[in-house]
Structure formats: structure tokens, C-alpha cells
C-alpha positions, 0 to 999 in steps of 0.5 A, a space after each residue: 965572070 959575073 953571073 945573074 943573081 938568083 931571085 929570092 922568090 918565084 916569078 909568079 909570087 907577086 900577084 897583080 904587082 908584077 907578072 911572070 911575063 914582067 920577070 921574064 923580060 925585066 929579070 931574064 932579059 934586061 938584067 941578064 943583058 947588063 951582066 953579059 955586057 959587063 962581062 964583055 966590057 971588062 975583058 982585057 981591061 984593068 977591071 977584068 978581075 975587079 969587084 963589082 963595087 970597084 967597077 961601079 965606083 971607078 968606071 965611066 960611060 958604057 962600062 959604068 952604065 952596065 955595072 951600075 945597072 947590075 947593082 941597081 937591079 940586084 938591090 931592087 929585087 931584094 927590096 920587094 917581096 911577095 908579101 910586105 914584111 915588118 920594118 925594125 923598130 930602129 928603122 921605123 924610128 929613123 923614118 919618123 925622125 927624118 920624115 915626121 911619120 910613116 904616112 908622110 914618108 910614103 907620100 913623099 917617096 911615092 911623089 918623088 918616084 912618080 915625078 921623076 922625069 924619064 927613066 931612072 930610080 927613086 932611092 932612100 939612102 943613108 947619109 953617113 955624115 949627117 946620120 939621116 935618111 934622104 930620098 933621092 932620084 937618079 936618072 938612067 943608070 946613075 946610083 947614089 953610091 958614087 956620091 957616098 950615099 948608102 942605099 937602103 930602099 929603091 924602086 925602078 921607074 924605068 918603063 920596062 919595070 911596069 909597062 907590061 902589067 900597068 901600061 903607063 900608069 906609073 902611080 898604080 905600079 908604085 902604090 902596089 910596089 909600096 905594098 910589096 916592100 921587103 921592110 925586113 931587108 930594108 931594115 937590115 940594109 939600114 942597120 948595116 949602113 950605120 955599122 959599115 957605111 959605104 962598105 956595106 954596099 961592097 959587102 952586099 955586092 960581093 955576097 951576090 957576085 962571088 967571081 967565078 
């Protein structure tokens, strides 16, 4: 059985970015529901003893939606922190190489997240083939790992991620998100993406979800 991962911070640590009420609903209810649904859907199927990575990359329809949303949310929680941390020099150089400057990256990333129509996610991914970082949008539960892209940063732009605190002001939420990015985690995700490719995602999932 899969279990809801623990948050790496307290739910009252994000100031005016995310309130405890948002965590109660987004983490305590939405994320938990995906876990519960996933456990129910895999029972008695070929995926009953599978790793989360294999379920996400091999399943379809409702099973995929719930499994992918477990991972998407797991990763999102690690991409934010009570206070913005420092990015590594290697990652900073990669951002400047692929986007021109840190300022340019921020502008492009936030614009891409703001303009995503409907519910979904805005990712920064590493393409192992090209060796470059890319910004991609996915809708609903879709996740870049099904395309072989390796996430290093994500923001949740489903309305339930920000409506309690920011109503329909997605741009305000995103600006505050940027000030709470856990660059230390993102830098390490980039480092592992370069070293291990898509397997770094499997390792990440298995570290959070040791089957019980």
C-alpha cells in the first residue's frame, strides 16, 4: 500500500504564500485522495505490487491520473520551502546557458505558468538527449516523465493550489511561489538528472514510497 508522504516543513511555515488551510485541503485531502484512489485501483491488478514509477509510466486512464498526481504533488512539495534557498553554481550556469539569464528564466517560466489554460502543471525539465533544460506545460494529471523528460522544478496551477489564499489571482500566487522555490532541492534534482537520467525519477519515487 502507498502512503501519503510527509511534508518537509510545517503547514504554518509559508507565510502569506500558502496558509495552513490550503495545506489542510491540498495536502491533507486532495493528495491523500489520490493515494487512497491509487491503492484501491491497483488492488487485484497487474500493478498491485508495482513501484510508483512503473504505474505512472505504464498505466492509463483513471489509474494513471491518480498515480501521476501522487508523484506530481510529491515533487511540488519538495520544490517549495519556507525560505528561498540557494541554487548551485552548476545549475545557475545551466539556466543562464539555456535561458540567457536568471531574470529571463523567471519571466518565461512565470508567463508559461500563468498562461496555461485550465488545470495543470508548469515544469522545468532536463532533456537527456539534448542536454538542455526546457519549460513545459502539462494539463490535468499529465507528467513529463511519460515523454522521457526529467523534472527538476514544478509549480501546481490547479485552482485548488491557490484559491483559498489568492482567489483567482494566479499571477500573485506564482510570484510568491517563485520567492519560495527550494533551489537547493531543484539543483540536486538537476544534478541527479544529469547523472542518472530518467532513473533519477524512479529513485526519487522509491525513496518516498517504500511499499508497505
